[in-house]
A tleap script that builds the chain and sets N, CA, C and O, in Angstrom:
source leaprc.protein.ff14SB
mol = sequence {
  NMET THR GLY PHE LYS GLU PRO GLU PHE ASN
  VAL VAL THR CYS THR SER GLY ALA ARG THR
  PHE LEU THR ASN ALA PHE LEU VAL GLU LEU
  PRO ASN GLY VAL VAL ALA ILE ASP ALA MET
  MET THR VAL SER ASP ALA ARG GLN VAL ARG
  ASP ARG LEU ASP ALA LEU ARG LYS PRO LEU
  LEU ALA VAL LEU ILE THR HIE GLY HIE PRO
  ASP HIE TYR ASN GLY VAL GLY GLU LEU ILE
  ARG ARG LEU ASP TYR VAL PRO ILE ILE ALA
  THR GLN GLY VAL ASP GLU ALA MET ARG ARG
  THR ASP ASP ALA LYS ALA VAL LYS TRP GLN
  PRO VAL PHE GLY ASP CASP
}
set mol.1.N position { -40.480 -43.306 -19.635 }
set mol.1.CA position { -39.550 -42.271 -18.966 }
set mol.1.C position { -39.998 -42.035 -17.809 }
set mol.1.O position { -41.040 -41.380 -17.785 }
set mol.2.N position { -39.385 -42.477 -16.439 }
set mol.2.CA position { -39.398 -42.919 -15.357 }
set mol.2.C position { -39.841 -41.964 -14.500 }
set mol.2.O position { -39.089 -41.016 -14.272 }
set mol.3.N position { -40.865 -42.014 -13.997 }
set mol.3.CA position { -41.162 -40.756 -12.760 }
set mol.3.C position { -42.430 -39.901 -13.715 }
set mol.3.O position { -43.458 -39.710 -13.066 }
set mol.4.N position { -42.443 -39.514 -14.796 }
set mol.4.CA position { -43.359 -39.388 -15.708 }
set mol.4.C position { -45.076 -40.133 -15.559 }
set mol.4.O position { -45.459 -41.253 -15.897 }
set mol.5.N position { -46.023 -38.709 -14.765 }
set mol.5.CA position { -47.577 -39.470 -14.505 }
set mol.5.C position { -48.284 -39.243 -15.487 }
set mol.5.O position { -48.035 -38.175 -16.047 }
set mol.6.N position { -49.559 -40.216 -16.169 }
set mol.6.CA position { -50.170 -39.416 -16.790 }
set mol.6.C position { -51.050 -38.499 -16.342 }
set mol.6.O position { -51.500 -38.697 -15.214 }
set mol.7.N position { -51.541 -37.205 -17.146 }
set mol.7.CA position { -52.125 -36.326 -16.712 }
set mol.7.C position { -54.026 -37.438 -16.556 }
set mol.7.O position { -54.482 -38.283 -17.325 }
set mol.8.N position { -54.566 -36.909 -15.332 }
set mol.8.CA position { -55.963 -37.247 -15.728 }
set mol.8.C position { -57.089 -36.312 -15.662 }
set mol.8.O position { -57.469 -35.722 -14.651 }
set mol.9.N position { -57.726 -36.214 -17.173 }
set mol.9.CA position { -58.499 -35.605 -17.981 }
set mol.9.C position { -59.465 -36.268 -17.958 }
set mol.9.O position { -59.407 -37.402 -17.483 }
set mol.10.N position { -61.237 -35.488 -18.729 }
set mol.10.CA position { -61.467 -36.397 -19.355 }
set mol.10.C position { -62.499 -35.207 -20.596 }
set mol.10.O position { -63.703 -35.182 -20.342 }
set mol.11.N position { -62.187 -34.620 -21.401 }
set mol.11.CA position { -62.859 -33.429 -21.596 }
set mol.11.C position { -64.484 -33.308 -23.150 }
set mol.11.O position { -64.606 -33.639 -24.329 }
set mol.12.N position { -64.964 -32.933 -22.550 }
set mol.12.CA position { -66.539 -33.150 -22.974 }
set mol.12.C position { -66.386 -32.264 -24.378 }
set mol.12.O position { -65.524 -31.409 -24.583 }
set mol.13.N position { -66.934 -32.482 -24.854 }
set mol.13.CA position { -67.209 -31.622 -25.979 }
set mol.13.C position { -68.197 -31.112 -26.397 }
set mol.13.O position { -68.886 -31.700 -27.230 }
set mol.14.N position { -68.570 -29.705 -25.855 }
set mol.14.CA position { -70.532 -29.591 -26.600 }
set mol.14.C position { -71.036 -28.706 -27.164 }
set mol.14.O position { -71.337 -27.682 -26.550 }
set mol.15.N position { -71.301 -28.868 -28.664 }
set mol.15.CA position { -71.002 -28.033 -29.876 }
set mol.15.C position { -72.602 -27.770 -30.303 }
set mol.15.O position { -73.484 -28.622 -30.406 }
set mol.16.N position { -72.693 -26.409 -30.506 }
set mol.16.CA position { -74.436 -25.475 -30.533 }
set mol.16.C position { -74.471 -26.340 -32.133 }
set mol.16.O position { -73.707 -27.084 -32.748 }
set mol.17.N position { -76.021 -25.655 -32.380 }
set mol.17.CA position { -76.525 -26.447 -33.103 }
set mol.17.C position { -75.689 -25.506 -34.384 }
set mol.17.O position { -74.650 -24.877 -34.187 }
set mol.18.N position { -76.513 -25.603 -35.874 }
set mol.18.CA position { -76.255 -25.036 -36.700 }
set mol.18.C position { -77.016 -23.639 -36.428 }
set mol.18.O position { -76.102 -22.844 -36.205 }
set mol.19.N position { -77.515 -23.360 -36.392 }
set mol.19.CA position { -78.486 -21.605 -35.875 }
set mol.19.C position { -77.249 -20.965 -34.778 }
set mol.19.O position { -77.944 -20.186 -34.125 }
set mol.20.N position { -76.451 -20.897 -34.455 }
set mol.20.CA position { -75.325 -21.399 -33.875 }
set mol.20.C position { -73.995 -21.068 -34.021 }
set mol.20.O position { -73.277 -20.498 -33.200 }
set mol.21.N position { -73.681 -21.516 -35.263 }
set mol.21.CA position { -72.360 -21.573 -36.472 }
set mol.21.C position { -71.688 -23.516 -35.616 }
set mol.21.O position { -70.662 -24.174 -35.787 }
set mol.22.N position { -72.679 -23.685 -34.936 }
set mol.22.CA position { -72.101 -24.791 -34.761 }
set mol.22.C position { -70.675 -24.822 -34.052 }
set mol.22.O position { -69.744 -25.107 -34.804 }
set mol.23.N position { -70.436 -24.630 -33.032 }
set mol.23.CA position { -69.428 -24.007 -32.071 }
set mol.23.C position { -69.067 -25.059 -31.433 }
set mol.23.O position { -69.807 -26.043 -31.473 }
set mol.24.N position { -68.044 -25.091 -30.814 }
set mol.24.CA position { -67.937 -25.994 -29.923 }
set mol.24.C position { -67.532 -25.673 -28.815 }
set mol.24.O position { -66.313 -25.559 -28.946 }
set mol.25.N position { -67.858 -25.415 -27.609 }
set mol.25.CA position { -67.044 -25.691 -26.338 }
set mol.25.C position { -66.817 -26.777 -25.449 }
set mol.25.O position { -67.407 -27.850 -25.572 }
set mol.26.N position { -65.874 -26.509 -24.441 }
set mol.26.CA position { -65.080 -27.889 -23.928 }
set mol.26.C position { -65.264 -27.790 -22.220 }
set mol.26.O position { -65.228 -26.664 -21.723 }
set mol.27.N position { -65.457 -28.956 -21.354 }
set mol.27.CA position { -64.973 -28.533 -20.591 }
set mol.27.C position { -64.149 -30.137 -20.288 }
set mol.27.O position { -64.358 -31.320 -20.560 }
set mol.28.N position { -63.022 -29.246 -19.496 }
set mol.28.CA position { -62.023 -29.723 -19.417 }
set mol.28.C position { -61.704 -30.697 -17.331 }
set mol.28.O position { -61.176 -30.186 -16.343 }
set mol.29.N position { -62.114 -31.658 -17.441 }
set mol.29.CA position { -62.488 -31.800 -16.067 }
set mol.29.C position { -61.878 -33.005 -15.494 }
set mol.29.O position { -61.958 -34.103 -16.045 }
set mol.30.N position { -61.181 -32.767 -14.226 }
set mol.30.CA position { -59.624 -33.264 -13.492 }
set mol.30.C position { -60.548 -33.242 -12.881 }
set mol.30.O position { -61.676 -32.769 -13.020 }
set mol.31.N position { -59.788 -34.065 -11.790 }
set mol.31.CA position { -59.492 -34.763 -10.269 }
set mol.31.C position { -60.769 -34.076 -9.171 }
set mol.31.O position { -61.636 -34.494 -8.403 }
set mol.32.N position { -60.097 -32.436 -9.801 }
set mol.32.CA position { -60.101 -31.618 -8.036 }
set mol.32.C position { -61.565 -30.534 -8.786 }
set mol.32.O position { -62.186 -29.683 -8.151 }
set mol.33.N position { -61.770 -30.871 -10.083 }
set mol.33.CA position { -62.847 -29.649 -10.661 }
set mol.33.C position { -63.103 -29.747 -12.178 }
set mol.33.O position { -63.153 -30.731 -12.915 }
set mol.34.N position { -63.273 -28.222 -12.460 }
set mol.34.CA position { -63.889 -28.620 -14.019 }
set mol.34.C position { -63.523 -26.220 -14.813 }
set mol.34.O position { -63.814 -25.056 -14.541 }
set mol.35.N position { -62.759 -27.068 -15.787 }
set mol.35.CA position { -61.809 -25.937 -16.664 }
set mol.35.C position { -63.120 -26.127 -17.765 }
set mol.35.O position { -63.429 -27.217 -18.247 }
set mol.36.N position { -63.786 -24.896 -18.043 }
set mol.36.CA position { -64.980 -24.476 -19.549 }
set mol.36.C position { -63.595 -23.769 -19.856 }
set mol.36.O position { -62.736 -23.180 -19.200 }
set mol.37.N position { -63.821 -24.144 -21.272 }
set mol.37.CA position { -63.129 -23.646 -22.657 }
set mol.37.C position { -64.326 -23.131 -23.335 }
set mol.37.O position { -65.223 -23.829 -23.807 }
set mol.38.N position { -64.256 -21.694 -23.344 }
set mol.38.CA position { -65.038 -21.266 -24.232 }
set mol.38.C position { -66.314 -21.075 -23.823 }
set mol.38.O position { -66.392 -21.668 -22.747 }
set mol.39.N position { -67.856 -20.346 -24.199 }
set mol.39.CA position { -68.284 -20.481 -23.091 }
set mol.39.C position { -70.265 -20.695 -24.315 }
set mol.39.O position { -71.381 -21.070 -23.955 }
set mol.40.N position { -69.713 -20.209 -25.736 }
set mol.40.CA position { -70.715 -20.591 -26.450 }
set mol.40.C position { -71.474 -18.965 -26.690 }
set mol.40.O position { -71.001 -17.987 -26.111 }
set mol.41.N position { -72.757 -18.840 -27.661 }
set mol.41.CA position { -72.812 -17.680 -28.289 }
set mol.41.C position { -73.855 -16.565 -27.146 }
set mol.41.O position { -73.718 -15.463 -26.615 }
set mol.42.N position { -75.384 -18.147 -27.229 }
set mol.42.CA position { -76.511 -17.878 -26.561 }
set mol.42.C position { -76.898 -18.471 -25.076 }
set mol.42.O position { -76.605 -19.595 -24.668 }
set mol.43.N position { -77.660 -17.406 -24.327 }
set mol.43.CA position { -77.879 -18.158 -23.341 }
set mol.43.C position { -78.216 -19.142 -23.125 }
set mol.43.O position { -77.826 -19.846 -22.193 }
set mol.44.N position { -79.459 -19.561 -24.388 }
set mol.44.CA position { -79.287 -21.085 -24.216 }
set mol.44.C position { -78.668 -22.761 -24.281 }
set mol.44.O position { -78.912 -23.843 -23.748 }
set mol.45.N position { -77.583 -22.098 -25.439 }
set mol.45.CA position { -76.812 -23.226 -25.583 }
set mol.45.C position { -76.008 -22.608 -24.412 }
set mol.45.O position { -75.001 -23.315 -24.465 }
set mol.46.N position { -75.914 -22.216 -23.946 }
set mol.46.CA position { -74.368 -21.807 -22.396 }
set mol.46.C position { -75.372 -22.519 -21.064 }
set mol.46.O position { -74.900 -23.066 -20.068 }
set mol.47.N position { -76.644 -22.363 -21.322 }
set mol.47.CA position { -77.216 -23.560 -20.346 }
set mol.47.C position { -76.879 -25.077 -20.674 }
set mol.47.O position { -76.186 -25.912 -20.093 }
set mol.48.N position { -77.723 -25.106 -21.957 }
set mol.48.CA position { -76.827 -26.754 -22.306 }
set mol.48.C position { -75.466 -27.424 -21.602 }
set mol.48.O position { -75.275 -28.470 -20.982 }
set mol.49.N position { -74.204 -25.772 -22.194 }
set mol.49.CA position { -73.000 -26.514 -21.468 }
set mol.49.C position { -73.128 -26.661 -20.039 }
set mol.49.O position { -72.675 -27.601 -19.387 }
set mol.50.N position { -74.145 -25.107 -19.335 }
set mol.50.CA position { -74.059 -25.434 -17.538 }
set mol.50.C position { -75.065 -26.683 -17.690 }
set mol.50.O position { -74.395 -27.397 -16.945 }
set mol.51.N position { -75.807 -27.262 -17.944 }
set mol.51.CA position { -76.210 -28.792 -17.469 }
set mol.51.C position { -75.307 -29.763 -17.916 }
set mol.51.O position { -75.409 -30.767 -17.211 }
set mol.52.N position { -74.312 -29.902 -18.954 }
set mol.52.CA position { -73.394 -30.863 -18.825 }
set mol.52.C position { -72.354 -30.527 -17.462 }
set mol.52.O position { -71.915 -31.464 -16.795 }
set mol.53.N position { -72.029 -29.138 -17.143 }
set mol.53.CA position { -71.133 -29.206 -16.433 }
set mol.53.C position { -71.660 -29.703 -15.068 }
set mol.53.O position { -70.989 -30.535 -14.458 }
set mol.54.N position { -73.080 -29.140 -14.436 }
set mol.54.CA position { -73.803 -29.602 -13.676 }
set mol.54.C position { -73.742 -31.141 -13.207 }
set mol.54.O position { -73.537 -31.586 -12.078 }
set mol.55.N position { -74.011 -31.900 -14.568 }
set mol.55.CA position { -74.087 -33.364 -14.412 }
set mol.55.C position { -72.587 -34.260 -14.221 }
set mol.55.O position { -72.509 -35.483 -14.334 }
set mol.56.N position { -71.533 -33.411 -13.933 }
set mol.56.CA position { -70.613 -33.885 -13.817 }
set mol.56.C position { -69.827 -33.685 -11.997 }
set mol.56.O position { -68.880 -34.357 -11.589 }
set mol.57.N position { -70.550 -32.607 -11.207 }
set mol.57.CA position { -70.634 -32.682 -9.855 }
set mol.57.C position { -69.002 -32.140 -9.802 }
set mol.57.O position { -68.155 -32.848 -9.256 }
set mol.58.N position { -68.780 -31.331 -10.179 }
set mol.58.CA position { -66.999 -31.180 -9.188 }
set mol.58.C position { -67.777 -29.255 -9.539 }
set mol.58.O position { -68.848 -28.699 -9.782 }
set mol.59.N position { -66.443 -28.978 -9.348 }
set mol.59.CA position { -66.605 -27.266 -9.647 }
set mol.59.C position { -66.450 -26.436 -10.126 }
set mol.59.O position { -65.437 -25.931 -9.642 }
set mol.60.N position { -66.923 -25.707 -11.061 }
set mol.60.CA position { -66.054 -25.023 -12.071 }
set mol.60.C position { -64.457 -24.017 -12.001 }
set mol.60.O position { -64.537 -22.796 -11.865 }
set mol.61.N position { -63.755 -24.376 -12.058 }
set mol.61.CA position { -62.539 -23.822 -11.221 }
set mol.61.C position { -62.098 -22.312 -12.965 }
set mol.61.O position { -61.345 -21.349 -12.823 }
set mol.62.N position { -62.570 -22.530 -13.800 }
set mol.62.CA position { -62.176 -21.124 -14.538 }
set mol.62.C position { -62.979 -20.984 -15.801 }
set mol.62.O position { -63.808 -21.894 -15.831 }
set mol.63.N position { -63.049 -20.332 -16.683 }
set mol.63.CA position { -63.438 -20.307 -17.891 }
set mol.63.C position { -62.025 -19.877 -19.004 }
set mol.63.O position { -61.754 -18.750 -19.419 }
set mol.64.N position { -61.609 -20.608 -19.165 }
set mol.64.CA position { -60.560 -20.141 -20.572 }
set mol.64.C position { -61.310 -19.512 -22.366 }
set mol.64.O position { -62.106 -20.147 -23.057 }
set mol.65.N position { -60.753 -18.236 -22.659 }
set mol.65.CA position { -61.770 -17.355 -23.816 }
set mol.65.C position { -60.303 -17.385 -24.394 }
set mol.65.O position { -59.204 -17.025 -23.972 }
set mol.66.N position { -61.040 -18.309 -26.205 }
set mol.66.CA position { -60.105 -18.416 -27.172 }
set mol.66.C position { -59.416 -17.633 -27.592 }
set mol.66.O position { -58.231 -17.349 -27.418 }
set mol.67.N position { -60.388 -17.168 -28.322 }
set mol.67.CA position { -60.795 -15.805 -28.936 }
set mol.67.C position { -62.310 -14.864 -28.642 }
set mol.67.O position { -63.330 -14.960 -27.960 }
set mol.68.N position { -61.607 -13.799 -29.773 }
set mol.68.CA position { -62.510 -12.643 -29.108 }
set mol.68.C position { -63.937 -12.438 -30.174 }
set mol.68.O position { -64.463 -11.424 -30.632 }
set mol.69.N position { -64.246 -13.844 -30.304 }
set mol.69.CA position { -65.687 -13.926 -31.063 }
set mol.69.C position { -66.863 -13.923 -29.882 }
set mol.69.O position { -66.879 -14.352 -28.729 }
set mol.70.N position { -67.940 -13.164 -30.803 }
set mol.70.CA position { -68.734 -13.854 -29.907 }
set mol.70.C position { -69.180 -15.056 -29.616 }
set mol.70.O position { -69.339 -15.320 -28.424 }
set mol.71.N position { -69.406 -15.804 -30.368 }
set mol.71.CA position { -69.480 -16.947 -30.235 }
set mol.71.C position { -68.721 -17.667 -29.499 }
set mol.71.O position { -69.596 -18.492 -29.236 }
set mol.72.N position { -68.079 -17.939 -29.103 }
set mol.72.CA position { -66.919 -17.911 -28.118 }
set mol.72.C position { -67.184 -18.053 -26.517 }
set mol.72.O position { -67.151 -19.003 -25.735 }
set mol.73.N position { -67.578 -16.073 -26.347 }
set mol.73.CA position { -67.612 -15.504 -24.822 }
set mol.73.C position { -69.110 -15.120 -24.624 }
set mol.73.O position { -69.490 -15.093 -23.454 }
set mol.74.N position { -70.076 -14.800 -25.662 }
set mol.74.CA position { -71.088 -14.133 -25.442 }
set mol.74.C position { -72.634 -15.241 -24.185 }
set mol.74.O position { -73.732 -14.837 -23.801 }
set mol.75.N position { -71.959 -16.570 -23.960 }
set mol.75.CA position { -72.205 -17.456 -22.977 }
set mol.75.C position { -71.390 -17.164 -21.306 }
set mol.75.O position { -71.636 -17.778 -20.268 }
set mol.76.N position { -70.843 -16.548 -21.416 }
set mol.76.CA position { -69.630 -16.789 -19.586 }
set mol.76.C position { -70.700 -15.555 -18.938 }
set mol.76.O position { -70.078 -14.664 -18.359 }
set mol.77.N position { -72.026 -15.406 -18.955 }
set mol.77.CA position { -72.911 -14.929 -17.757 }
set mol.77.C position { -72.818 -16.067 -17.051 }
set mol.77.O position { -72.232 -16.553 -16.083 }
set mol.78.N position { -73.956 -16.430 -18.251 }
set mol.78.CA position { -74.872 -18.107 -18.303 }
set mol.78.C position { -73.792 -19.439 -17.549 }
set mol.78.O position { -74.342 -20.297 -16.859 }
set mol.79.N position { -72.726 -19.467 -17.704 }
set mol.79.CA position { -72.194 -20.321 -17.907 }
set mol.79.C position { -71.733 -19.979 -15.840 }
set mol.79.O position { -72.078 -20.752 -14.946 }
set mol.80.N position { -71.062 -18.884 -15.655 }
set mol.80.CA position { -71.145 -18.846 -14.084 }
set mol.80.C position { -71.893 -18.370 -13.294 }
set mol.80.O position { -71.609 -18.293 -12.099 }
set mol.81.N position { -73.231 -17.870 -13.900 }
set mol.81.CA position { -74.732 -17.922 -12.425 }
set mol.81.C position { -74.523 -18.623 -11.917 }
set mol.81.O position { -74.403 -19.733 -12.434 }
set mol.82.N position { -74.354 -18.437 -10.643 }
set mol.82.CA position { -75.274 -18.574 -8.959 }
set mol.82.C position { -74.188 -19.275 -8.870 }
set mol.82.O position { -74.512 -20.361 -8.389 }
set mol.83.N position { -72.700 -19.231 -9.143 }
set mol.83.CA position { -71.453 -19.421 -8.993 }
set mol.83.C position { -70.548 -18.432 -8.047 }
set mol.83.O position { -70.510 -17.210 -8.187 }
set mol.84.N position { -69.924 -19.079 -7.193 }
set mol.84.CA position { -68.819 -18.193 -6.572 }
set mol.84.C position { -67.790 -17.350 -7.211 }
set mol.84.O position { -67.436 -17.549 -8.373 }
set mol.85.N position { -67.528 -16.845 -6.813 }
set mol.85.CA position { -65.795 -16.112 -7.800 }
set mol.85.C position { -65.498 -17.239 -9.270 }
set mol.85.O position { -65.363 -18.453 -9.121 }
set mol.86.N position { -65.470 -16.912 -9.916 }
set mol.86.CA position { -64.711 -18.125 -11.488 }
set mol.86.C position { -63.956 -17.285 -11.854 }
set mol.86.O position { -64.269 -16.113 -12.064 }
set mol.87.N position { -62.734 -17.820 -11.996 }
set mol.87.CA position { -62.204 -16.448 -12.693 }
set mol.87.C position { -62.127 -16.508 -14.299 }
set mol.87.O position { -61.832 -17.629 -14.713 }
set mol.88.N position { -62.301 -15.680 -15.132 }
set mol.88.CA position { -62.136 -16.087 -16.276 }
set mol.88.C position { -60.906 -15.608 -16.592 }
set mol.88.O position { -60.335 -14.749 -15.920 }
set mol.89.N position { -60.181 -16.424 -18.193 }
set mol.89.CA position { -58.967 -16.317 -18.377 }
set mol.89.C position { -58.551 -15.894 -19.368 }
set mol.89.O position { -57.702 -16.776 -19.495 }
set mol.90.N position { -58.371 -15.146 -20.410 }
set mol.90.CA position { -58.462 -14.639 -21.836 }
set mol.90.C position { -56.972 -14.366 -22.354 }
set mol.90.O position { -56.291 -14.149 -21.352 }
set mol.91.N position { -56.179 -14.289 -23.524 }
set mol.91.CA position { -54.742 -13.186 -22.861 }
set mol.91.C position { -55.332 -11.519 -23.669 }
set mol.91.O position { -56.262 -11.240 -24.425 }
set mol.92.N position { -54.067 -10.606 -22.925 }
set mol.92.CA position { -54.485 -9.518 -23.097 }
set mol.92.C position { -55.251 -9.211 -24.417 }
set mol.92.O position { -56.251 -8.503 -24.296 }
set mol.93.N position { -54.864 -9.722 -25.868 }
set mol.93.CA position { -55.075 -9.557 -27.351 }
set mol.93.C position { -56.295 -10.105 -26.951 }
set mol.93.O position { -57.016 -9.257 -26.425 }
set mol.94.N position { -56.887 -11.461 -27.027 }
set mol.94.CA position { -58.672 -11.652 -26.736 }
set mol.94.C position { -59.534 -10.311 -25.827 }
set mol.94.O position { -60.191 -9.430 -26.382 }
set mol.95.N position { -59.286 -10.464 -24.064 }
set mol.95.CA position { -59.380 -8.807 -23.930 }
set mol.95.C position { -59.556 -8.159 -25.179 }
set mol.95.O position { -60.284 -8.605 -26.066 }
set mol.96.N position { -58.702 -6.802 -25.281 }
set mol.96.CA position { -58.882 -5.841 -26.151 }
set mol.96.C position { -60.043 -6.003 -26.832 }
set mol.96.O position { -61.124 -5.450 -26.628 }
set mol.97.N position { -59.607 -7.160 -28.026 }
set mol.97.CA position { -61.017 -7.488 -29.258 }
set mol.97.C position { -61.957 -7.490 -28.454 }
set mol.97.O position { -62.816 -6.701 -28.848 }
set mol.98.N position { -62.237 -7.986 -27.504 }
set mol.98.CA position { -63.708 -8.874 -26.715 }
set mol.98.C position { -64.220 -6.545 -26.548 }
set mol.98.O position { -65.179 -5.955 -27.046 }
set mol.99.N position { -63.475 -6.181 -25.984 }
set mol.99.CA position { -63.668 -4.779 -25.695 }
set mol.99.C position { -63.899 -4.291 -26.648 }
set mol.99.O position { -65.109 -4.353 -26.865 }
set mol.100.N position { -63.253 -3.692 -27.564 }
set mol.100.CA position { -62.937 -2.877 -28.778 }
set mol.100.C position { -64.342 -3.581 -29.683 }
set mol.100.O position { -64.970 -2.704 -30.277 }
set mol.101.N position { -64.842 -4.843 -29.845 }
set mol.101.CA position { -65.879 -5.033 -30.821 }
set mol.101.C position { -67.138 -5.507 -30.407 }
set mol.101.O position { -68.009 -5.679 -31.259 }
set mol.102.N position { -67.397 -5.786 -29.000 }
set mol.102.CA position { -68.494 -5.893 -28.526 }
set mol.102.C position { -69.771 -5.283 -28.963 }
set mol.102.O position { -70.762 -5.937 -29.288 }
set mol.103.N position { -69.713 -4.372 -28.957 }
set mol.103.CA position { -70.872 -2.891 -28.896 }
set mol.103.C position { -71.335 -3.056 -30.501 }
set mol.103.O position { -72.474 -3.026 -30.968 }
set mol.104.N position { -70.224 -3.215 -31.086 }
set mol.104.CA position { -70.510 -3.229 -32.828 }
set mol.104.C position { -71.097 -4.376 -33.309 }
set mol.104.O position { -71.706 -4.499 -34.371 }
set mol.105.N position { -70.800 -5.524 -32.153 }
set mol.105.CA position { -71.390 -7.363 -32.641 }
set mol.105.C position { -72.547 -7.645 -31.944 }
set mol.105.O position { -73.248 -8.611 -32.246 }
set mol.106.N position { -72.871 -6.725 -30.840 }
set mol.106.CA position { -74.710 -6.795 -30.068 }
set mol.106.C position { -74.815 -6.093 -30.787 }
set mol.106.O position { -73.740 -5.682 -30.350 }
set mol.107.N position { -75.147 -5.154 -31.894 }
set mol.107.CA position { -75.725 -4.492 -32.763 }
set mol.107.C position { -76.178 -5.060 -33.388 }
set mol.107.O position { -77.403 -5.002 -33.487 }
set mol.108.N position { -75.057 -6.340 -34.522 }
set mol.108.CA position { -74.650 -7.350 -35.836 }
set mol.108.C position { -76.361 -8.173 -34.036 }
set mol.108.O position { -77.257 -7.566 -33.450 }
set mol.109.N position { -76.144 -8.840 -34.000 }
set mol.109.CA position { -76.001 -9.764 -33.325 }
set mol.109.C position { -77.864 -10.186 -32.401 }
set mol.109.O position { -78.540 -11.199 -32.224 }
set mol.110.N position { -77.983 -8.704 -32.064 }
set mol.110.CA position { -79.103 -8.559 -30.803 }
set mol.110.C position { -80.489 -9.224 -31.712 }
set mol.110.O position { -81.150 -10.234 -31.472 }
set mol.111.N position { -80.603 -8.312 -32.727 }
set mol.111.CA position { -81.756 -8.901 -33.945 }
set mol.111.C position { -82.155 -9.668 -34.449 }
set mol.111.O position { -83.155 -9.580 -35.161 }
set mol.112.N position { -81.180 -11.177 -34.144 }
set mol.112.CA position { -81.364 -12.322 -34.409 }
set mol.112.C position { -81.641 -13.050 -33.868 }
set mol.112.O position { -82.647 -13.738 -34.043 }
set mol.113.N position { -80.317 -13.213 -32.466 }
set mol.113.CA position { -80.731 -13.698 -31.353 }
set mol.113.C position { -81.995 -13.487 -29.973 }
set mol.113.O position { -82.432 -14.092 -28.994 }
set mol.114.N position { -82.179 -12.074 -30.791 }
set mol.114.CA position { -83.066 -11.360 -29.084 }
set mol.114.C position { -82.497 -11.405 -27.937 }
set mol.114.O position { -81.275 -11.264 -27.913 }
set mol.115.N position { -83.329 -11.643 -26.513 }
set mol.115.CA position { -82.084 -12.056 -25.289 }
set mol.115.C position { -81.381 -12.502 -24.902 }
set mol.115.O position { -80.498 -12.252 -24.082 }
set mol.116.N position { -81.953 -13.970 -25.973 }
set mol.116.CA position { -80.890 -15.513 -26.245 }
set mol.116.C position { -79.599 -15.327 -26.140 }
set mol.116.O position { -78.824 -16.270 -26.301 }
savepdb mol mol.pdb
quit
């Protein structure tokens, strides 16, 4: 197809350990920055994603949350810590699910992970 330009991006896959369910988060590296897809369960896992992000030496453009399970959104605060405004993107259904179930999930997982 003439006129079609292949998109320029690289995907970095970040996988947590078994303790946090082998969860994946992705960093989509674009020419002008990075979009994170999901943010892990724990602070320590999110820090590892943040370290990978920092190594790319590009700004974080947005964080996309795929669904309302805490192993995909709990680490978002750590991922965006010390950054200027970063949009957090989720569908309305995902946003509602996180808001509806977050307190109960915190009660369940706080004894397991503590402050992590």
